[in-house]
C-alpha positions in Angstrom: -0.2 0.3 -0.3 1.2 3.6 -1.0 2.0 5.9 1.5 0.4 8.9 1.3 0.6 12.9 0.7 -1.1 14.5 3.1 0.5 17.2 5.3 1.2 15.8 8.8 2.2 19.5 9.9 -1.7 20.1 10.2 -3.0 18.5 13.9 -5.8 17.0 12.0 -4.3 14.5 9.4 -3.5 12.2 12.1 -1.8 9.3 11.1 -4.9 7.3 11.6 -6.1 9.4 9.1 -3.7 9.2 6.7 -2.8 5.1 7.0 -6.6 4.9 6.5 -7.1 6.9 3.1 -4.0 5.0 1.7 -6.3 1.6 2.4 -9.3 3.5 0.6 -7.5 4.2 -2.3 -6.0 0.7 -2.6 -9.4 -1.2 -2.0 -11.4 1.2 -4.0 -8.2 0.5 -6.8 -9.1 -3.1 -5.9 -12.9 -3.2 -6.0 -12.6 -2.3 -9.5 -11.2 -4.9 -10.9 -13.5 -7.5 -9.3 -16.1 -9.5 -11.5 -18.9 -7.9 -12.8 -21.7 -9.4 -11.0 -20.4 -8.8 -8.0 -20.2 -4.5 -8.3 -23.8 -4.0 -7.4 -23.7 -6.3 -3.6 -20.2 -7.2 -2.2 -18.2 -4.7 -4.1 -20.5 -1.9 -3.2 -21.0 -2.5 0.6 -16.5 -2.6 0.5 -16.4 0.8 -0.4 -19.5 2.0 1.1 -17.8 1.0 4.6 -14.3 2.6 3.9 -15.1 5.9 2.8 -18.1 5.8 6.0 -14.8 5.3 7.9 -12.7 7.9 5.9 -15.7 10.0 6.9 -16.0 8.8 10.6 -12.3 9.3 10.9 -12.3 13.0 9.9 -15.1 13.9 12.0 -13.5 12.3 14.8 -10.3 14.9 14.8 -13.0 17.4 14.4 -15.0 17.2 17.5 -14.7 17.0 21.3 -17.1 14.7 21.9 -15.5 11.4 19.6 -16.1 8.1 21.6 -19.4 8.1 19.4 -17.9 8.0 16.5 -15.2 5.8 17.4 -17.2 3.4 18.2 -19.0 3.3 15.1 -15.7 3.1 13.4 -14.6 0.1 15.6 -18.1 -1.3 13.9 -17.7 -0.5 10.5 -13.6 -1.9 10.0 -14.4 -5.4 12.1 -17.9 -4.9 8.9 -15.4 -4.5 6.4 -13.2 -7.1 7.8 -16.3 -9.7 7.3 -17.0 -8.2 3.9 -13.3 -8.7 2.8 -13.3 -12.1 4.3 -15.9 -13.1 1.6 -14.7 -11.4 -0.9 -11.9 -13.8 -0.2 -14.1 -16.8 0.1 -15.5 -15.6 -3.6 -12.0 -15.7 -4.8 -13.1 -12.1 -5.3 -10.0 -11.4 -4.1 -6.8 -13.4 -3.7 -5.8 -14.7 -0.7 -2.5 -12.1 -0.6 -4.9 -8.9 -1.3 -7.2 -10.1 1.8 -3.7 -11.1 3.8 -2.6 -7.3 2.7 -6.4 -5.3 3.6 -6.7 -7.3 7.2 -3.4 -6.3 8.2 -3.7 -2.5 7.4 -7.4 -2.8 9.4 -5.5 -4.6 12.3 -2.9 -1.6 12.3 -5.7 0.8 12.0 -8.0 -1.0 14.7 -5.0 -0.5 16.8 -4.9 2.7 16.4 -8.5 3.4 16.8 -8.2 1.8 20.0 -6.2 3.6 21.1 -7.9 6.6 20.1 -11.5 5.3 22.3 -9.1 4.8 25.4 -7.8 8.5 24.9 -11.5 9.9 24.4 -12.7 8.1 27.2 -10.3 9.2 30.2 -11.0 12.3 28.3 -14.6 12.5 28.4 -14.4 11.3 31.9 -12.6 14.2 32.8 -14.7 16.5 31.5 -18.1 14.7 32.8 -16.6 15.4 36.1 -15.4 18.9 36.2 
C-alpha cells in the first residue's frame, strides 16, 4: 500500500487518517477490478464501509466528543473485515490481497483502539469537571 500525501504538520491529519486514506484508495482500486457480478452487492458494500470509516475518522478529529464516532468506526472496521473475508472466499480477491487488507485494517483498529481509550479518559475527565 502506498504512503499518503497528507501534510503531517496539520494536527487534524492524524496518522490513522493518513493510513486509512491509503487503504481506502487501495481498496477502491482493488474492488474496481472485482468481477462485475459482485459490483452491485459486495463491491458496493466494501466501498461504502471504507468511505464511511474515512468520514468517521475525519469527523472524530474535529469533534470534542469523539467516543461514539470512534465506536462506530470500530464496528465498521469489523464489518469490513467480514466483507473482505467473504470476497476472498468467493475468490473476488486473492488471498494475498485479503491478507494485506486485513493487516492494514488491524493496524488501523489498534490505532482507533488507542484513540478510544484516550477519548474515554478525556470525556470522563470533562464529565467530572
